[in-house]
Each structure stands twice: as C-alpha cells, then as structure tokens.
C-alpha positions in Angstrom: -209.6 -177.4 151.7 -210.6 -176.7 155.3 -213.5 -174.5 156.3 -211.4 -171.5 157.2 -209.6 -171.4 153.8 -212.9 -171.9 152.0 -214.4 -169.0 154.0 -211.5 -166.7 153.1 -211.8 -167.6 149.4 -215.5 -166.8 149.6 -214.8 -163.4 151.2 -212.2 -162.7 148.5 -214.6 -163.5 145.7 -217.4 -161.4 147.2 -215.0 -158.5 147.7 -213.7 -158.8 144.2 -217.2 -158.9 142.8 -218.4 -155.9 144.8 -215.3 -153.9 143.8 -215.8 -154.8 140.1 -219.4 -153.7 140.2 -218.4 -150.4 142.0 -215.6 -149.6 139.5 -217.8 -150.4 136.5 -220.7 -148.3 137.9 -218.3 -145.4 138.5 -216.8 -145.7 135.1 -220.2 -145.8 133.5 -221.3 -142.8 135.5 -218.2 -140.8 134.4 -218.9 -141.9 130.8 -222.5 -140.7 131.3 -221.3 -137.3 132.5 -218.9 -137.1 129.5 -221.7 -137.9 127.1 -224.0 -135.4 128.8 -221.3 -132.7 128.4 -220.9 -133.7 124.7 -224.7 -133.5 124.3 -224.7 -130.0 125.8 -221.8 -128.9 123.5 -223.6 -130.4 120.4 -226.8 -128.3 121.2 -224.6 -125.2 121.7 -222.9 -125.8 118.4 -226.2 -126.4 116.6 -227.5 -123.1 117.9 -224.4 -121.2 116.8 -224.4 -122.8 113.4 -228.0 -122.1 112.9 -227.5 -118.4 113.9 -224.5 -118.1 111.6 -226.5 -119.6 108.7 -229.4 -117.2 109.5 -227.3 -114.1 109.3 -225.5 -115.3 106.2 -228.8 -115.9 104.4 -230.0 -112.6 105.7 -227.0 -110.8 104.4 -227.4 -112.4 101.0 -231.2 -111.6 100.8 -230.5 -107.9 101.7 -228.0 -107.3 98.9 -229.2 -104.7 96.4 -227.6 -104.1 92.9 -228.4 -100.9 91.1 -227.7 -100.8 87.3 -228.3 -98.0 84.7 -230.6 -98.9 81.8 -231.1 -95.6 79.9 -229.5 -92.2 79.9 -231.6 -89.0 79.6 -230.2 -85.6 78.5 -229.9 -83.2 81.3 -231.9 -80.5 79.4 -234.8 -82.9 79.1 -238.1 -81.6 80.4 -238.3 -83.1 84.0 -242.1 -82.9 84.0 -242.2 -85.7 81.5 -240.4 -88.0 83.9 -242.5 -89.9 86.4 -240.6 -88.6 89.4 -241.5 -86.7 92.5 -240.4 -83.2 93.4 -236.9 -84.3 94.4 -235.7 -84.8 90.8 -237.7 -81.9 89.4 -236.0 -79.6 91.8 -232.5 -80.8 91.1 -231.6 -77.7 89.2 -233.0 -75.5 91.9 -231.1 -77.4 94.5 -227.8 -77.3 92.6 -228.0 -73.5 92.4 -227.9 -73.2 96.1 -225.1 -75.7 96.9 -221.6 -76.4 95.9 -222.0 -78.6 92.9 -218.4 -79.9 93.2 -219.2 -81.5 96.6 -222.2 -83.5 95.3 -221.6 -86.5 93.0 -225.2 -87.1 92.3 -228.7 -88.0 93.4 -230.7 -91.3 93.2 -234.5 -91.4 93.4 -236.5 -94.7 93.6 -240.0 -94.6 92.1 -240.8 -98.1 93.4 -239.0 -101.1 94.8 -237.4 -102.0 91.4 -237.1 -98.7 89.5 -235.8 -95.2 89.8 -233.6 -92.4 88.4 -230.1 -91.3 89.1 -228.6 -87.8 88.5 -224.9 -87.8 87.9 -223.2 -84.5 88.5 -219.9 -85.3 86.8 -221.6 -86.6 83.6 -224.3 -84.0 83.7 -227.1 -86.4 82.8 -230.0 -88.5 84.4 -230.1 -92.3 84.1 -232.9 -94.7 84.6 -232.0 -97.4 87.1 -233.0 -100.9 87.8 -232.9 -102.5 91.3 -232.0 -106.2 91.6 -232.1 -107.9 95.0 -230.1 -110.9 96.2 -226.4 -111.9 96.3 -226.7 -114.5 93.6 -228.0 -111.9 91.2 -225.3 -109.4 92.1 -222.6 -112.0 91.6 -224.0 -112.8 88.1 -224.1 -109.1 87.2 -220.4 -108.7 88.1 -219.6 -111.1 85.4 -221.3 -109.0 82.7 -219.2 -106.3 80.9 -220.3 -102.9 80.0 -222.8 -102.6 82.8 -222.4 -99.9 85.4 -223.7 -101.1 88.8 -223.7 -100.2 92.4 -223.8 -102.9 95.2 -225.5 -102.2 98.5 -225.8 -104.6 101.5 -228.4 -103.6 104.1 -227.7 -104.8 107.6 -230.7 -106.1 109.6 -230.3 -106.7 113.3 -233.7 -108.1 114.1 -234.0 -111.8 114.7 -236.9 -113.4 112.9 -237.7 -116.7 114.9 -239.9 -117.9 112.1 -236.8 -118.2 109.9 -234.4 -119.1 112.7 -236.4 -122.0 114.2 -236.2 -124.2 111.1 -232.5 -123.7 110.9 -232.1 -124.8 114.6 -234.3 -127.8 114.0 -232.2 -128.7 110.9 -228.9 -128.5 112.8 -230.2 -130.6 115.7 -231.6 -133.2 113.3 -228.2 -133.3 111.5 -226.5 -134.1 114.8 -229.3 -136.7 115.5 -230.6 -134.8 118.5 -234.4 -135.2 118.3 -235.4 -132.8 121.1 -237.8 -130.0 121.7 -236.4 -126.6 122.5 -237.3 -123.1 123.6 -235.6 -119.9 122.2 -235.2 -116.6 124.1 -233.9 -113.4 122.7 -232.7 -110.8 125.3 -231.7 -107.2 124.8 -230.1 -105.3 127.7 -231.1 -108.2 130.0 -234.8 -107.8 129.0 -236.7 -110.5 127.3 -237.3 -109.2 123.7 -238.6 -112.3 121.9 -239.4 -115.9 122.7 -240.4 -119.1 121.0 -242.2 -122.2 122.4 -242.3 -120.6 125.9 -245.1 -123.0 127.0 -242.7 -125.9 127.0 -240.4 -124.5 129.7 -240.0 -127.0 132.5 -237.9 -127.1 135.7 -235.5 -129.8 134.4 -234.7 -128.0 131.1 -231.0 -127.4 130.4 -229.8 -124.1 129.0 -227.1 -122.9 126.6 -226.2 -119.4 125.3 -225.1 -118.6 121.8 -221.5 -117.5 121.3 -222.0 -116.2 117.8 -220.1 -113.0 116.9 -223.1 -111.7 114.9 -224.9 -110.8 118.1 -224.4 -107.4 119.6 -222.8 -106.9 123.0 -226.1 -106.1 124.6 -227.9 -109.1 123.0 -228.2 -112.6 124.2 -229.8 -115.7 122.5 -230.6 -118.6 124.8 -231.8 -122.1 124.0 -233.5 -124.3 126.6 -234.0 -128.1 126.1 -235.0 -131.2 128.1 -232.4 -133.3 129.9 -232.9 -136.0 127.3 -231.3 -138.8 129.4 -232.5 -141.5 127.0 -230.5 -139.8 124.2 -227.4 -139.5 126.3 -227.7 -143.2 127.4 -228.2 -144.2 123.8 -225.0 -142.5 122.8 -223.1 -144.5 125.4 -225.1 -147.7 125.0 -222.2 -149.6 123.4 -219.8 -148.9 126.2 -222.5 -149.7 128.8 -223.3 -153.0 127.1 -219.6 -153.9 127.0 -219.1 -153.0 130.6 -222.1 -155.0 131.6 -221.0 -158.0 129.7 -217.5 -157.8 131.3 -219.0 -157.5 134.8 -221.3 -160.5 134.1 -218.4 -162.5 132.7 -216.1 -161.7 135.6 -218.8 -162.4 138.2 -219.8 -165.6 136.5 -216.2 -166.8 136.3 -215.7 -166.0 140.0 -218.9 -167.8 141.1 -218.1 -170.7 138.8 -214.7 -171.0 140.4 -216.5 -170.8 143.8 -218.8 -173.6 142.7 -215.8 -175.7 141.7 -214.1 -175.1 145.0 -217.3 -176.0 146.8 -217.8 -179.1 144.8 -214.2 -180.1 145.5 -214.8 -179.5 149.2 -217.9 -181.6 149.1 -216.1 -184.3 147.2 -213.4 -184.3 149.8 -216.0 -184.6 152.6 -217.8 -187.4 150.7 -214.5 -189.2 150.2 -213.6 -189.0 153.8 -217.1 -190.1 154.8 -217.0 -192.9 152.3 -213.6 -194.1 153.5 -215.0 -194.0 157.1 -218.1 -195.9 156.1 -216.2 -198.5 154.1 -213.8 -198.9 157.1 -216.7 -199.5 159.5 -218.6 -201.8 157.1 -215.6 -203.9 156.2 -214.2 -203.9 159.7 -217.1 -205.9 161.2 -217.0 -208.9 158.9 -213.2 -209.0 158.8 -213.1 -208.9 162.6 -215.8 -211.7 162.8 -213.9 -213.8 160.3 -210.7 -213.2 162.3 -212.3 -214.2 165.5 -213.8 -217.4 163.9 -210.4 -218.5 162.5 -208.7 -217.7 165.8 -211.3 -219.8 167.6 -210.8 -222.7 165.2 -207.1 -222.5 166.0 -207.6 -222.4 169.7 -209.4 -225.8 170.0 -209.2 -229.2 168.4 -211.2 -228.6 165.3 -211.1 -232.3 164.3 -212.7 -233.4 167.6 -215.4 -230.7 167.7 -216.8 -230.8 164.2 -220.0 -229.0 165.2 -218.2 -226.0 166.5 -215.9 -226.0 163.5 -218.9 -226.1 161.2 -220.5 -223.2 163.1 -217.4 -221.0 162.8 -216.9 -221.9 159.1 -220.5 -220.9 158.4 -220.1 -217.6 160.3 -217.0 -216.9 158.2 -218.7 -217.8 155.0 -221.6 -215.4 155.8 -219.3 -212.6 156.5 -217.4 -213.2 153.3 -220.7 -213.1 151.4 -221.4 -209.8 153.0 -218.0 -208.5 152.0 -218.6 -209.7 148.5 -222.0 -207.9 148.3 -220.3 -204.6 149.5 -217.6 -204.9 146.8 -220.2 -205.7 144.2 -222.2 -202.6 145.1 -219.1 -200.4 144.8 -218.2 -201.9 141.4 -221.7 -201.7 140.2 -221.8 -198.0 141.1 -218.7 -197.4 139.0 -220.3 -199.2 136.1 -223.4 -197.0 136.2 -221.5 -193.9 134.9 -220.2 -195.8 131.9 -221.9 -197.3 128.8 -220.8 -200.8 130.0 -224.1 -201.3 131.9 -226.3 -203.3 129.7 -230.1 -203.7 130.1 -232.1 -206.7 129.3 -235.4 -205.0 128.7 -238.6 -207.0 128.4 -242.3 -206.6 129.1 -242.8 -207.2 132.8 -245.9 -207.1 134.9 -244.6 -204.7 137.6 -247.7 -205.1 139.9 -246.6 -208.5 141.4 -242.9 -207.2 141.6 -243.9 -204.3 143.8 -246.4 -206.4 145.9 -243.7 -209.0 146.5 -241.3 -206.3 147.8 -243.9 -204.9 150.1 -244.8 -208.3 151.5 -241.1 -209.0 152.2 -240.7 -205.8 154.1 -243.9 -206.4 156.0 -242.6 -209.8 157.2 -239.2 -208.4 158.3 -240.6 -205.2 159.8 -243.7 -206.1 161.8 -243.6 -202.8 163.7 -244.0 -200.7 160.5 -247.4 -199.9 159.0 -247.6 -200.5 155.3 -250.4 -199.2 153.0 -250.6 -199.8 149.3 -252.8 -198.1 146.7 -252.2 -200.3 143.6 -255.2 -199.7 141.4 -254.4 -201.8 138.3 -254.4 -205.6 138.8 -251.7 -206.0 136.2 -249.5 -203.5 134.3 -246.9 -204.6 131.7 -244.1 -202.2 130.9 -240.8 -202.7 129.2 -238.1 -202.6 131.8 -235.0 -204.5 133.0 -236.7 -206.5 135.8 -233.5 -207.0 137.9 -232.5 -203.3 137.9 -236.1 -202.0 138.2 -236.7 -204.3 141.2 -233.4 -203.1 142.8 -234.4 -199.4 142.2 -237.8 -199.8 144.0 -236.2 -201.9 146.7 -233.6 -199.1 147.5 -236.4 -196.6 148.1 -238.4 -199.0 150.3 -235.2 -199.8 152.2 -234.5 -196.1 152.8 -238.1 -195.6 154.0 -237.6 -198.5 156.5 -234.1 -197.3 157.7 -234.6 -193.6 157.8 -238.3 -192.9 157.5 -241.2 -193.1 159.9 -243.5 -195.9 161.0 -246.1 -195.4 158.3 -245.1 -196.3 154.8 -247.4 -196.1 151.7 -247.0 -197.2 148.1 -249.2 -195.9 145.3 -249.2 -197.1 141.6 -251.3 -195.1 139.1 -251.6 -195.5 135.4 -252.2 -192.6 133.0 -252.5 -192.4 129.2 -248.8 -192.5 128.4 -247.0 -193.1 131.7 -247.1 -194.8 135.0 -246.6 -193.0 138.4 -245.2 -194.8 141.5 -245.2 -192.9 144.8 -243.4 -194.2 147.9 -244.1 -192.1 151.1 -243.2 -192.2 154.7 -244.0 -190.0 157.7 -240.4 -189.5 158.7 -238.7 -186.2 159.0 -235.1 -187.2 158.3 -234.9 -185.4 155.0 -234.9 -181.6 155.0 -235.4 -179.1 152.1 -231.6 -178.4 152.1 -231.0 -182.1 151.4 -233.4 -182.1 148.5 -231.0 -181.0 145.8 -228.2 -183.4 146.7 -230.1 -186.5 147.8 -229.5 -188.3 144.5 -225.7 -187.5 144.4 -223.2 -190.4 144.5 -222.0 -191.2 148.0 -224.1 -188.4 149.5 -225.4 -189.1 153.0 -227.4 -186.8 155.2 -224.9 -185.1 157.6 -225.2 -186.1 161.2 -221.9 -185.0 162.6 -219.4 -187.8 163.0 -222.0 -190.5 163.6 -224.5 -192.4 161.4 -227.4 -194.3 162.9 -227.4 -196.7 160.0 -224.3 -197.6 158.1 -224.1 -197.4 154.3 -222.2 -196.0 151.3 -224.8 -193.4 150.1 -225.2 -195.0 146.7 -228.7 -196.4 146.9 -230.6 -193.4 145.7 -227.9 -192.6 143.2 -228.3 -196.1 141.8 -232.1 -195.7 141.7 -232.0 -192.4 139.8 -229.5 -193.7 137.3 -231.7 -196.7 136.6 -234.8 -194.7 136.2 -233.0 -192.2 133.9 -231.8 -195.0 131.8 -235.4 -196.2 131.4 -236.3 -192.6 130.1 -238.1 -191.9 133.3 -237.8 -189.4 136.1 -237.7 -189.3 139.9 -237.9 -186.5 142.3 -238.3 -185.9 146.0 -241.4 -184.2 147.4 -241.5 -182.9 151.0 -245.1 -181.8 151.7 -247.8 -182.5 154.3 -245.2 -183.9 156.7 -244.4 -186.7 154.3 -241.3 -187.7 152.5 -242.4 -188.9 149.0 -240.3 -190.3 146.2 -242.3 -190.0 142.9 -241.3 -192.0 139.9 -242.6 -191.6 136.4 -242.0 -194.1 133.6 -243.1 -194.0 130.0 -245.9 -196.4 129.0 -247.1 -196.9 125.5 
C-alpha cells in the first residue's frame, strides 16, 4: 500500500470514528431528554395520585351516619329531655307553620348524640352519630336499623396530610427527591410547604386533578435531579459506550494492521535491497576472479591463480556467513533453537570482546567499569557472546567515538550497560529498534550495510535467558541496558 492510499484509509477511519461518536452522543442526548420528560411526567402523576388519594380519604373520614336508638312519646315532658330550646319549642313552632311542609327536626346535643322529631310519625327519637365510611358501610348490612347517611365536603387542603401521600407516591416510583408544594386560589398564594428549598434550577408541575376547583391551583417544584435521570438511562448509555469503544477499537486495530503491513512491505523492500547489495559485492568479486583466471595461463602463473582462488574463497565464506545469519534469524522464532547452558565466567568473555574492538578500532575510545573480577552465571556461551558482540558492533558502526561498558552485580541479577555518545538513534526509533529487519530510515541510502537483524537477535537471546534489554536515550548517550537473573 502506497503512502497516499494509507493516508486516505486513515482519513476514512478518523471520519468514521468522529461520526460514530457524534451519532452516539446525539442519541444519548435525545434519550436523556426522553428520560427527563418521563421523569417530569412521573412527578406529575405522583402529585395527581396523591391528591386523588387525599380527597378520597377526606371524603371517607367526613361521612356521618345517624341511627335511631330509642323512641319517645310525643306527649312526653320535654323538660326532662337534655335538649336546648329548639326541641322544647317544637310544639310552639309547629303551631305557626304548615306542619305538612316539615318532615322533622334533628338536634345534636354533642358530637355523637342528639334527638330527632319526626312529623309524620309524631314522635321524638334519640339518635347516635357514627363517623367514617367503613362504619356506614357496615351499618348498611344490618337490618331493622333506620339510618341517615351524610357526606360533608371539605375544600381546604391540609398539607400535613397531603405531604406524606406525595412522598409515598414518589417513593413508590423510586423518585427520591425533595419537593415544594404551593396552593393558589385566584392566582394568589394561599398555602405553601417547604418554601425555603426553592432554588433557581427547580422544575415545576401543576396538578391536573378534577377535585380542585377552577379558581384553585396546586403546584409542585422539585430539583432537576440529573443523576436520577442518568441512572434511569444508565443501561442504554453503557451499551452505547461499549459499542462506540468496540467500533473505535476495531477501526484502530484495523489501522494498526494496515500500518504493520505497510511497515513490513517497507522492511521487505529494504531487506531485498540490502541483500542485493550485500550479495552483489562478493558475487561480482568471485566473477572477476574467475574471469581473470580464464584470461591468462593459470598453469604458468600459479601465484596469481592462488591469489584469485583465495579471493574467491574469502568471498564465498562471506556469502556463507550472510546465509547463516538469515537462517539463524528464522530459527530464533521457533522452538528449534537449542541452548547449551552452563556456568560461564562472563567477565573474561566481555573483556575479550572489548580488547578485540580496541585493536581493530584504534580511533575509538573505550572505557570499562567491570567491578567484579569474576562472575559465573548460567548461559549459552556462544549465543551470549554473539548478543554482546552485536551491541558493541552497533556502537562501533553507528555510535560515537566514546564507548563505555559497565558490569554490576546485585543480589539476584547482573546488569550490563553499553553506552556510546552517538546520536544516531532517536526517541521515535526506540519502540522499533528490536524489531526484525528494522533499520533506521535514511532515505534510499545506508552508510553501513546490514540486514537489521543484530539487535533482534540480541533481544531474542536475552529473552530466552529470562533476562531483559531496553534502550535508554539520556544525557546525550545511547545506552543498551541488559539484566540477567543471577542466583
């Protein structure tokens, strides 16, 4: 995939991601508004139910049932009865009115007792007053009892009785909120409850109960309660969030795969180019040597023939080493690579490598800080030596002029640090420096040829020894730090 196609795929994924987030946010916002409206409706319904319950209970409590207990002869001496002047003056009153138009009189002596004069029966009865709808319903079932049922209408709202009903209705609908009640008559505030909790962000709802008169209004005010509304829509928000995360993760995972494929394609092309350049030189040298041998009498000039044959042999050895490196790299990823671990004193191994590079690179400055005189650890000597050699070789080829090696022993591990003052490696290379075939990009040219497998090989060997290696770019130094377990 070329750079332009990759860029278009990146733009498409970013656009899709942004649109997905926008759509989900819009959907969640609409869902929030819907839940908010449902919340408002639930509060409205709670108020109406509480008001209906209040008037129903009020009607039941105001029911009065009047029953006759004893009959008294009309000619009885009224003065013996514990009544006021109304009953005692009944005869006198009846003389001055049309008796036929009056069915009778009732006089209450207290809240539970009284007397009733019946004009058609021409007698006075003692009466008993029983309050409540349940009592009146029970009396209806009894036979032989004369009763009168009266329901008294009360238009006054008692907030002390209404408030518990409102709280109960809100609790039943799982709305744990504070509220304020206002009772208006003819647009004037008549009664109020909890007025001190009024705040600017309170919502309002008005009762639609038919029990209220036309000139009356009952209003409830309550907080916005965003947390309750969000809690009601929490499941849909979580599902939406999970879907957004899943979609975005899939898109970016796809982008990562595409990016990796692009990098692999670049590495493959770079590797083919490197292999071509690396193989071309020895092949060309061998070809020139063979052509030279054919161009003169090889039998007569044995020295020249020997020289060309040696040159060809060296180039063939070089080719063989390159092929071995490639095959060895393929083996590292499998379980076919076997280690011959044994206890090895790594101090002389590291010192020998440093001495060798000092001889071949006299212009480089080497400094070693190897504190222990000997240090035996269990490693595969061949692969361990190659791993350290690869880091030193990179420091010589790509690093600066000053190279230092430090070996420190701790209680349960050893630490090896190899530093140089070069600035070839950048922070952007840090994450990929140990990848197979990765080489630091320098356009179409490389100052030093190679396959980009040295550090990959080193990391693999260290990992298989249960150790770790990482790159540190601080204090203008490029430092590879290796840690290996030591019992």
